[in-house]
Each structure stands twice: as C-alpha cells, then as structure tokens.
N, C-alpha and C positions, 0 to 999 in steps of 0.2 A: 702288421696285422693287428687289428683292434682286439684288445683283451676284454672278454665279457665277464661281468661279475658272476658270483656263484648263483646258480638257479637259471642262468641263461637270459636274464632280463637286463636291459639297458636302463640307465638313469636318464631323466629328462622328459620333455613333453614332445608330442608329435605335432605336426602342422595341423592335422585334423582337430586335435584337442584345442589348439590355439584358436582356430577358426570358430569352433563351437562356442568358446568363451566370448569372442568378439560378437557373434550373432546374438547371444543371450544379453550381453550388455547393450547392444543396439536396440533390442526389443524393449528392455527396461527403460531406456532413454526415451523411446517413442511413446511409452505410456506416461512417463513423468513430465515431460516438457509441456504438454497442453494444460496439465493441472497446475503447473507453476505459473503460467501466464494468466490463467483464470484466477488464481489466488492473488496475483498482483493487482488485477483489475478490481477484485472485491475489496482488497485492502485500501485502495485509493478511494473507493466509494464510501467505505466505512470511515476513513479519516475525514472525508468531506462532511459526512453527517455529524461526526464528533465536533468539527469546527463550528457547524451551525448550532449545535446544542450548547456549546460554550458561549457563543455570541448571544444566543437567546437568553441564557441564564445571566449574562452580564448586563443585558438590557433590563432584566427584572431587578438586578441589583442597583443599577443606575436609578431606576424608578423608586426603589425603596429608600435610597439615600437622598435623592434630590426632589422627589415628589412629582416628577414629570418624566416622560420618556425622552430619549435623545432625539433631536430633530432629524438627524441622519446617521447612518452607520459610521461614517468617517469620524464624526465627533467622538463616538464611543471608542472606536478602535485606535484612534490616535492618542487617547488618554492613557498615560502610563500607569495610572492607578488601576485600570481595568485590563489593559493589555501591555504589560511591561516589555514583552518581546516584540511588540509591533503588531501590525495587522496580520491575521491569519490568511494564508493563501490556499487556494484550491489545489489539492495534490495532483489533479489531472492536468492542469494547465500551468500552475505556478503563479497564478495571478490572484490578487486580492479583489480585483474589480468584478470577479464573478459572483461575489456575494452582494445581495441587495436586501434592504429592509422594506417590507411592504407596509401598507396602511394599518395592518393588524399588529404591527411592531414585532413581526416574526422574520427571521432571516432565512432566505432561500438561496440556493446556488443556481445560477443561470446555465451551467454546463449540463448538457444532456447526459444521461447514463447514471445519474445519482440524484 
C-alpha cells in the first residue's frame, strides 16, 4: 500500500496539468512562428537595401578619387580597394548578378520584394 505524505497530498504532477502545459506551449509557438518568418523576410530586404547603399557610396567614392564614374558595376565590385571581400550578394538569392547600375549611376536590385 502506498504511503501518503502528511496532509494527504501526493507529490508530482497529474496528466491534466501536463496536457495544459503542452497546450499553452503550442499556443505560444503558433503565435511566435509567423512573426519569426516575417522577421527573416524583413531582415533579408534590409540587408539588400544596405548592400545597395554601400555600392552607391562606393560609386561616389570612385568618382571622387578618379573623376569619373565606373563604366559598369563589375569594375567597381571587383576592385579590392572598394570591395576587399568581393562582390556583395543579394541575401534573398545569394547572387551578385541581381544588382545592376543604371544610367543614373545608382544601384538597384532586380529581385522583387525589396
């Protein structure tokens, strides 16, 4: 026969209490997961905009140092003085070819969504 502690109460948790905790954790996860995926998408778009801003400022630096704009984006991004780590890549696709320099000497990303 099982011996009960003083006061007549058992130690431990019941199955109902365990199920309640699992339901609460599931509800919290259902709320958090969509926010995490939205945050990841926003972070990639912001990283792409940052890459564009960096390339645009490097174009201006090229102009200030050489007196003319680079003829194309590849000349700029392959120059280790301006991009020692190599060409920036679009975080959404992982490709550097998504970036183009227009006739206004501004860089844009061809990938939709940013």
